[in-house]
Backbone as CSV, one residue per row, in Angstrom:
resi,resn,N_x,N_y,N_z,CA_x,CA_y,CA_z,C_x,C_y,C_z
1,MET,1.029,-1.232,-0.030,0.276,0.089,-0.181,1.075,1.420,0.010
2,ILE,0.685,1.874,-0.527,1.433,3.864,-0.612,0.178,4.608,-0.298
3,VAL,0.504,5.412,0.230,-0.397,6.832,0.972,0.620,7.695,0.277
4,GLU,0.020,8.672,-0.056,0.684,10.112,-0.758,-0.038,10.999,0.071
5,CYS,1.007,11.798,0.418,0.371,13.023,1.459,0.760,13.887,1.043
6,LEU,-0.082,14.720,1.244,0.042,16.610,0.744,0.812,17.423,2.045
7,THR,2.040,17.960,2.853,1.516,18.250,3.967,3.066,19.568,3.897
8,ASP,2.895,19.882,4.961,4.319,21.200,5.209,4.966,20.621,6.690
9,ASN,4.955,19.691,6.705,5.642,18.964,7.988,6.126,17.971,8.014
10,ARG,7.008,17.218,7.045,7.042,15.719,6.632,7.293,15.097,7.959
11,SER,7.689,15.505,8.926,7.966,14.674,10.242,6.743,13.523,10.879
12,ARG,5.954,15.135,11.118,4.568,14.861,11.865,3.516,14.531,11.082
13,THR,3.510,14.393,9.373,2.628,13.876,8.862,2.969,12.213,8.825
14,GLU,4.315,12.264,8.892,4.693,10.556,9.018,4.048,10.038,9.985
15,ALA,4.615,10.366,11.298,4.195,10.312,12.682,2.470,9.858,12.563
16,GLU,2.111,10.824,12.163,0.338,10.705,12.102,0.038,9.573,11.148
17,ILE,0.479,9.180,10.100,0.344,8.281,9.757,0.266,7.359,9.966
18,ARG,1.795,6.631,10.868,2.233,5.392,11.266,0.955,5.247,12.684
19,VAL,-0.024,6.351,13.478,-0.802,6.380,14.522,-2.367,5.449,13.680
20,LEU,-1.657,5.833,12.563,-3.527,5.326,11.813,-3.611,4.056,11.521
21,PHE,-1.919,3.677,11.229,-1.922,2.029,10.860,-1.631,1.294,12.105
22,ASN,-1.578,1.633,13.164,-1.596,1.288,14.582,-0.310,1.220,15.099
23,ASP,0.459,1.900,14.409,1.729,1.588,14.859,2.800,0.269,14.541
24,GLY,1.766,0.088,13.376,2.438,-1.061,12.442,4.583,-0.951,11.789
25,HIS,4.615,-1.880,11.473,6.018,-1.596,10.392,5.589,-1.531,9.041
26,LEU,6.661,0.181,9.437,6.398,0.955,7.891,7.722,1.125,7.380
27,ASP,8.039,1.341,6.055,9.326,1.292,5.614,9.452,3.276,5.444
28,ALA,10.436,3.555,5.201,10.618,4.806,5.563,9.675,5.499,4.384
29,ILE,10.236,6.782,4.221,9.282,7.356,3.032,9.734,7.368,1.683
30,GLY,8.925,7.085,0.842,9.797,7.036,-0.104,10.191,5.648,-0.930
31,SER,10.391,5.057,0.101,11.345,3.530,0.146,10.735,2.522,-1.102
32,VAL,9.609,3.084,-1.679,9.039,2.033,-2.878,8.467,2.729,-3.371
33,THR,8.423,4.290,-3.899,7.757,4.761,-4.887,8.613,4.806,-6.061
34,TRP,9.809,4.309,-6.553,10.783,3.919,-7.317,9.661,3.357,-8.331
35,LYS,9.341,2.054,-7.714,8.673,1.336,-8.697,7.325,1.236,-9.130
36,PHE,6.934,2.714,-8.651,5.416,2.880,-9.642,5.472,4.102,-10.390
37,ASP,4.824,4.197,-11.241,4.748,5.203,-12.184,2.960,5.676,-11.798
38,HIS,3.140,7.139,-12.184,1.727,8.093,-12.290,1.741,7.486,-13.526
39,VAL,0.345,7.563,-13.474,-0.366,7.349,-14.463,-1.779,7.738,-14.456
40,ASP,-2.378,8.074,-15.824,-3.970,8.565,-16.049,-4.421,7.333,-16.546
41,VAL,-5.692,6.853,-16.435,-6.471,5.480,-16.748,-7.671,6.006,-16.957
42,VAL,-7.659,5.989,-18.088,-9.665,6.573,-18.671,-9.976,4.887,-19.273
43,GLU,-11.467,4.728,-18.455,-12.043,3.619,-19.125,-13.031,4.230,-20.178
44,ALA,-13.102,3.167,-21.426,-14.540,3.390,-22.111,-15.233,2.212,-22.414
45,PRO,-16.759,2.169,-22.361,-17.478,1.399,-22.283,-17.423,0.249,-23.780
46,PRO,-17.264,-1.041,-23.482,-17.472,-1.899,-24.672,-17.879,-1.153,-25.869
47,ASN,-19.025,0.000,-25.988,-19.689,0.180,-27.405,-18.662,1.988,-27.676
48,ALA,-17.735,1.609,-27.467,-16.761,2.907,-27.967,-16.438,2.487,-29.087
49,ALA,-16.157,3.985,-30.026,-15.839,4.434,-31.250,-14.977,3.229,-31.874
50,GLN,-14.700,2.828,-32.833,-13.828,1.875,-33.593,-12.720,2.541,-33.765
51,ASN,-12.409,3.545,-33.378,-11.143,4.269,-33.432,-10.410,4.941,-32.779
52,LEU,-11.122,4.021,-31.555,-10.584,4.677,-29.649,-9.171,4.118,-29.771
53,GLU,-8.740,3.487,-30.540,-7.062,2.929,-29.988,-6.485,4.060,-31.275
54,THR,-6.754,4.939,-31.980,-5.912,5.504,-33.257,-6.085,6.916,-32.131
55,ALA,-7.234,7.082,-31.898,-7.710,8.549,-31.223,-6.972,8.312,-30.455
56,ALA,-7.227,7.459,-29.544,-5.856,7.787,-28.198,-4.636,7.493,-28.015
57,ILE,-3.819,6.685,-29.284,-2.184,7.151,-29.685,-2.127,8.324,-30.029
58,GLU,-2.987,8.695,-30.681,-3.114,10.147,-31.256,-2.405,11.189,-30.041
59,ALA,-3.430,11.328,-29.317,-3.429,12.209,-28.368,-2.239,11.804,-27.385
60,GLY,-1.273,10.898,-27.254,-0.212,10.851,-26.412,-0.477,9.730,-25.324
61,ALA,-1.380,8.990,-25.546,-1.469,7.650,-24.677,-0.260,6.637,-24.805
62,GLN,-0.223,6.033,-23.631,1.382,4.903,-23.830,0.705,3.683,-24.088
63,ASN,-0.582,3.102,-23.953,-1.503,1.699,-24.245,-2.412,2.089,-24.093
64,VAL,-3.252,1.102,-24.789,-4.916,1.032,-25.049,-4.749,-0.744,-24.993
65,GLY,-6.108,-0.729,-24.600,-6.772,-2.341,-24.309,-7.697,-2.868,-23.630
66,PRO,-8.710,-3.647,-24.065,-9.527,-4.194,-23.638,-9.217,-4.784,-22.606
67,THR,-9.946,-4.539,-21.358,-9.773,-5.899,-20.034,-10.777,-7.176,-20.410
68,THR,-10.869,-7.567,-19.308,-11.084,-8.668,-18.724,-12.927,-8.692,-19.648
69,ASN,-13.665,-8.080,-18.854,-15.190,-7.714,-19.368,-15.088,-6.766,-20.689
70,ASN,-14.571,-6.245,-21.708,-14.334,-5.641,-22.657,-14.450,-4.237,-22.346
71,VAL,-14.369,-3.999,-21.300,-14.029,-1.994,-21.363,-12.658,-2.202,-21.933
72,HIS,-12.642,-1.137,-22.301,-11.342,-0.315,-23.332,-10.467,0.454,-21.887
73,ARG,-9.763,0.147,-21.735,-8.847,1.048,-20.683,-7.351,1.495,-21.564
74,VAL,-7.222,3.438,-21.385,-6.371,4.098,-21.603,-5.381,4.455,-20.865
75,TYR,-4.243,4.244,-20.826,-2.943,4.260,-19.985,-2.308,5.815,-20.917
76,ALA,-2.222,6.568,-20.145,-1.579,8.339,-20.301,-0.440,8.751,-19.213
77,ALA,0.272,9.272,-19.636,1.614,10.158,-18.875,0.278,10.678,-18.043
78,MET,1.118,11.065,-16.806,-0.520,11.644,-15.663,0.324,12.982,-15.655
79,GLN,-1.117,14.255,-16.295,-0.738,15.822,-17.300,-1.087,16.308,-15.828
């Protein structure tokens, strides 16, 4: 689980988050964020336009594809 916080005091926020997790074991701040990318995800219904993939790629999408339930998912760099 990654918890993202907006704060003006990093130490105080870390302590408050630790309390929320009942003093469980938490790694240091930022220790695993390098493993994840911030991306935008847009889902389109199965009856979306035929040219969804072409339009999405032209708009800057990184990946387009159907999911298991035929919903089309478009991944793009976070704006």
